[in-house]
C-alpha positions as CSV (number, residue, x, y, z in Angstrom):
1,M,81.4,-19.3,-59.6
2,E,80.5,-18.1,-56.2
3,P,80.9,-14.4,-55.2
4,S,83.8,-13.8,-52.8
5,T,83.1,-13.0,-49.2
6,E,84.4,-9.5,-49.7
7,T,81.9,-8.8,-52.6
8,T,79.1,-10.2,-50.6
9,A,79.9,-8.1,-47.5
10,N,80.2,-5.0,-49.8
11,T,76.9,-5.7,-51.4
12,E,75.2,-6.2,-48.0
13,R,76.4,-2.8,-46.9
14,K,74.9,-1.1,-49.9
15,T,71.7,-3.0,-50.1
16,K,69.1,-4.7,-47.9
17,L,66.3,-7.1,-48.6
18,C,62.7,-5.7,-49.1
19,R,60.5,-6.5,-46.2
20,C,57.7,-7.5,-48.6
21,C,59.1,-9.2,-51.6
22,R,62.6,-10.0,-50.3
23,E,64.4,-8.5,-53.3
24,P,67.6,-6.5,-52.8
25,I,67.0,-2.7,-52.5
26,A,69.2,0.3,-51.6
27,L,70.0,0.6,-47.9
28,A,68.5,4.1,-47.6
29,A,65.3,3.1,-49.5
30,T,62.0,3.7,-47.7
31,R,60.0,2.0,-50.4
32,C,60.7,-0.9,-52.7
33,P,60.9,0.0,-56.4
34,K,59.5,-3.4,-57.4
35,C,56.6,-4.1,-55.1
36,Q,56.1,-0.5,-53.7
37,G,56.1,-1.9,-50.2
38,F,57.1,0.5,-47.4
39,Q,60.2,-0.5,-45.5
40,S,59.2,0.9,-42.2
41,R,57.6,-1.7,-40.0
42,W,54.7,0.7,-39.1
43,W,53.7,1.1,-42.8
44,N,53.9,-2.5,-43.9
45,G,51.1,-4.9,-44.3
46,G,47.6,-4.2,-43.1
47,F,48.6,-2.2,-40.0
48,A,48.5,1.1,-41.8
49,V,45.4,0.3,-43.6
50,M,43.6,-1.0,-40.6
51,T,44.7,1.8,-38.2
52,F,45.6,5.0,-39.9
53,V,43.2,5.1,-42.8
54,P,40.1,4.7,-40.8
55,L,41.4,7.3,-38.3
56,L,41.8,9.8,-41.2
57,F,38.1,9.3,-42.0
58,F,36.6,9.0,-38.6
59,I,38.4,11.9,-36.8
60,P,37.1,14.6,-39.2
61,L,33.7,12.9,-39.2
62,F,33.6,13.0,-35.4
63,F,34.3,16.8,-35.4
64,V,31.8,17.5,-38.1
65,L,29.1,15.5,-36.3
66,M,29.9,17.2,-32.9
67,N,29.7,20.6,-34.5
68,T,26.7,20.0,-36.7
69,G,24.1,20.7,-34.0
70,H,26.0,23.8,-32.9
71,L,26.4,25.2,-36.4
72,H,22.9,24.5,-37.7
73,S,20.6,24.8,-34.7
74,E,21.6,28.3,-33.7
75,P,20.7,31.1,-36.2
76,E,23.3,33.5,-37.4
77,V,20.9,36.2,-36.2
78,P,19.1,35.5,-32.9
79,F,15.4,35.3,-33.2
80,A,15.0,38.1,-30.7
81,Q,16.5,40.6,-33.1
82,V,14.0,39.7,-35.9
83,K,11.0,38.9,-33.8
84,S,9.1,41.9,-34.9
85,L,9.6,40.8,-38.6
86,L,7.8,37.4,-38.0
87,T,4.1,38.0,-37.3
88,A,0.8,36.2,-37.3
89,R,-2.1,38.1,-38.8
90,D,-5.8,37.5,-39.8
91,V,-6.2,35.0,-37.0
92,R,-9.6,33.5,-36.5
93,M,-11.2,30.6,-34.7
94,E,-13.7,28.0,-35.7
95,A,-15.5,25.7,-33.3
96,E,-18.0,23.0,-33.7
97,T,-21.2,23.6,-31.7
98,P,-23.0,20.3,-31.1
99,E,-26.7,20.4,-30.8
100,T,-28.1,20.3,-27.3
101,P,-30.3,17.3,-26.7
102,E,-33.9,18.1,-26.4
103,G,-35.1,18.6,-22.8
104,S,-31.5,18.9,-21.5
105,T,-30.6,21.7,-19.1
106,V,-26.9,21.2,-19.7
107,H,-25.3,23.2,-22.5
108,Y,-22.9,21.1,-24.4
109,F,-19.9,22.5,-26.2
110,R,-16.6,21.1,-27.6
111,R,-13.5,22.6,-26.3
112,D,-11.4,21.7,-29.4
113,V,-11.2,24.7,-31.8
114,W,-9.4,25.3,-35.1
115,I,-7.2,28.3,-35.4
116,Y,-6.5,29.8,-38.9
117,G,-4.2,32.6,-39.8
118,T,-1.3,33.8,-41.9
119,L,2.3,34.0,-41.0
120,H,4.3,37.0,-42.4
121,N,8.0,36.7,-42.6
122,E,9.6,40.0,-43.4
123,S,13.1,39.0,-42.4
124,D,15.9,37.8,-44.7
125,Y,16.0,34.3,-43.1
126,R,13.7,31.3,-43.3
127,W,12.4,30.0,-40.0
128,N,10.9,26.7,-38.8
129,G,9.6,25.3,-35.5
130,I,7.4,28.3,-35.0
131,E,5.9,28.8,-31.5
132,L,2.7,30.8,-31.2
133,L,1.0,32.3,-28.2
134,I,-2.8,32.4,-29.0
135,E,-4.9,34.7,-26.9
136,F,-8.7,34.3,-26.6
137,K,-10.6,37.4,-25.5
138,D,-14.2,38.3,-24.8
139,A,-16.3,41.2,-26.1
140,Q,-14.7,43.6,-23.5
141,G,-11.2,42.6,-24.5
142,K,-10.6,40.6,-21.3
143,T,-8.3,37.5,-21.8
144,L,-10.3,34.3,-21.3
145,D,-7.6,31.8,-22.2
146,L,-4.1,31.4,-23.6
147,A,-2.7,28.6,-25.6
148,N,0.9,27.8,-26.7
149,V,1.0,26.1,-30.1
150,S,3.9,24.7,-32.1
151,L,3.7,24.8,-35.9
152,S,5.8,22.3,-37.9
153,V,6.3,24.5,-40.9
154,T,9.1,26.3,-42.6
155,I,8.4,29.8,-43.8
156,P,10.8,31.2,-46.4
157,A,12.4,34.6,-46.2
158,Q,10.2,37.6,-47.3
159,S,7.0,35.5,-47.7
160,T,3.7,34.6,-46.2
161,L,2.3,31.3,-45.2
162,D,-1.3,30.3,-44.2
163,F,-1.5,28.0,-41.2
164,R,-4.1,25.9,-39.5
165,T,-3.8,24.3,-36.0
166,N,-6.0,23.2,-33.3
167,C,-6.0,23.6,-29.5
168,E,-8.3,23.0,-26.6
169,L,-10.0,25.8,-24.7
170,A,-10.7,26.0,-21.0
171,V,-13.7,28.2,-21.7
172,N,-16.8,27.9,-23.8
173,P,-15.9,28.9,-27.4
174,A,-19.1,30.8,-27.7
175,D,-17.7,33.3,-25.2
176,V,-14.7,34.1,-27.3
177,K,-15.1,37.1,-29.5
178,T,-11.5,37.9,-30.7
179,V,-8.5,35.8,-31.2
180,T,-4.9,37.1,-31.5
181,A,-1.6,35.3,-32.0
182,S,2.0,36.3,-31.6
183,V,5.1,34.5,-32.5
184,T,7.1,33.7,-29.4
185,D,10.0,31.6,-30.9
186,A,11.3,30.1,-34.1
187,K,14.4,28.3,-35.2
188,K,16.5,29.0,-38.3
189,P,17.0,25.8,-40.2
190,Y,20.3,24.8,-41.7
191,R,20.8,25.2,-45.4
């Protein structure tokens, strides 16, 4: 027996067909109880998965990546405020002195020298990318040469660290009597 037209019309007003499985569901339903398919055309199929889900991942990732450099490269405390707590001590220089060939009137010397010393960090922060200004002086205390050197080290808070670096002099290393170093810059690494 076929349902009457009146019953069919009444049923159609109370139900609708699911957009996914085509089963009858309540007219106000936003999700099918059988297949769990959303009834809004924007949430059906792969549109939501292919559009909104990646956006939910990439938008926060974009902001994290954009802010990473800003958050991690700038120290909470500027280096200028703790500059006096990061010092280089016991600095010394070693240079190789090649032998002068017999009968030569020219004095040979190598301009490359090794600088040794100890970094002292008395601050509560660890620092890396340390920049040193090395000053070479003669016996009278007159500055003969300056060198800017970058150290690729990380020094922990409240600690000391021995360092070794090399640089090239513009003067004869034999004329240098004292070597001093001062820390001119450093970066606080991210945690």
